[in-house]
Every structure is written in C-alpha cells, then in structure tokens.
N, C-alpha and C positions, 0 to 999 in steps of 0.2 A: 374046491370047497369055497363056498360063497360067504363073504364077510358081512355081517350086519352091524348096523349102527343104531344105537337106541337114542332117539331124538327127544328133546324135551323131558330128559330125566330129572326128576326133582331132587335137588342137591340138599341134603340134610346138614345143617350146621349145628354142630353140637354146642350146647350152652354150658359154659363153666357154672359151678355153683355159686360163686362169687358174682358173676354177671347176672344169674337168675335172681339172686337176692337184691341186687340193685334195681332190676326191673320190677320186682314185687314190691319194693319200697316205693319207687314211682308209682306204680298202680295204686298202692295204699294211699298216697298223698292225693292222687286224682279222685279217688273214692272219699277224700275228706275224712278219713278215719282219725280218730283222736291220737294224740301223741302216745298215751298210755297204751293203746291197742297196737300201735306200730312198735313199741319198746318190747311188749309182749311177744309179738312175733319175731322181733329181732333176736331177743334172748333164746327163743326155743330153736330158731335157725342155728344160731351160733352153737349151742350146746349140742344140738344133733350132728352137726358137721364135725365137732371136736370127737364125738363118739364113733361116727361113721365117716372116716377121712376118705371122701371121694372128691375127684376133681370135676367130674360132670354129672349134671343132675340125671342123665339116663343111665348112670351106672347104679343108682339107688334102685335095688330090685325090693320085691316083697320079702325075699329071704333076708336081705340086709336090713329091713325094717323090723322084721320079727326078730332078728338077732338084737336089735337096739333095745326092743322092748324086754326081751329076757334079761339082757345086761342090766337094765334099770330095776327089773324086779329082784334080781340077784344082789342087787346094791342095796336092797332094802327100801326102795322108794316106795311110798304109799300109792295105792291104785288111783286116788283122786289126783295127786301130782302127776302121775303118768298120764291119765286121761286128759289133763288140761294140757299137757305137752303135746299129746297126740292132736288135740282140736286145733292147735295152731299150726302145727305141721300139715294137717290135712288141707287147711286153707292155701298154704304154699304150693303143695304138690298139685292141688287141683288148678291153681293158677298156671303152673307150668304145663300141665296136661292141655289145658285149652289153648295155650299160646303155641303148641306144635302144629 
C-alpha cells in the first residue's frame, strides 16, 4: 500500500471568542466608529457570550443562535430590544466570517 502525503494543507487556527472580540474592537477603532457604537457592540457581545457560553467562535451554530433568540423571547424581552441585539451581533459574526 502506498503512503500519500498531503502537501500545503491549509491549517485552520481556531479563534477564541475573546480573541475575536479583541480583533473586532481593533477593527472598529480602525474604522473610526464612535465610542457609543463600540460600547453598544461590546455590550451585545458580552450579553450573548453569557447566554451562549462557547469558547470558540466556530462553535456558534445556527441552532445555538436560534436557542438564544428563543431564550430571550421566553424571558419576555421585547421584539425591538431583541432585534437591536441581533443587529449588533450580525456585524460581529459577519466580521468573523470575512476573516476566515
């Protein structure tokens, strides 16, 4: 049996949630976003991470995100508050997806 070797295999480095947060904050500073906007993003990320305790960004699945939404609705959060939180999280996860 012949042994094959895979050359130039792309190694994937998993990004921790806190590392992704730091990179995102740096990205926001480079885009010259206001401190209010950056605080809004930071609060959304902190809240999401408390509700969905994952270590790596790639562990956040659609199912986990939907469970977060259901948890918020069951807690009695208003739709407008939830939509606002989702808007902030969308920016973060889009940033993470583009960095891959």
